[in-house]
Steps between C-alpha positions, in 0.01 A plus 500: 500500500336247265696617194826500701454139606401397149810669356723336757345161436549545129866595550561196721334278243716645222819445702398141579427431133838643407676277751315194372601586145865531605485163680341337196775635274773391742366145519466484120871581473605275788817301451454175312485179706825318573412241236438773244826674600685175424331485158595862434860441605511204259357727228777753567774242483370298209284720277669835569837323533468365148570853371644682797744223592446212740653712779319809367833669428417557135477311175279584204325740742666733750603396852227501765728547800432778752807682369375483141152610608626792711333821390205321343173567679270221613236652269736469201572136586129423548420653162783303335377173646136576428533640147832357383746711301379560142776446245684259730453130585352601841139373494210645700413292809200706615249254362662209686590658836290685758589845626616350829716247310664784305550710815664199671731444201602867493574510874686168485720626218567835668597329826725253320307204636433323169809276528528300820 
């Protein structure tokens, strides 16, 4: 009976540790604050808009509308924002933006909420 209880206790401990790890990861990728979201929206409209058009409908760079992004995975968009596009004017933003910032930008673009 002693080894059964020890095994059960170990399993419960492992499950609890796994749940804590999941919660820690979720909070690390929590949505940016409302103030940060405003800054990121300004970045989209001004910095990204400088190449992608002030309404994000295209310019030097391609359009960033939901229609133009249809078929592109969130992972592809994250990689593009993080690493840039070699051989094009698209710079890497990964050293300036957090993972949660980039995730917010990707979701905002895919939902068409960049322009309000």
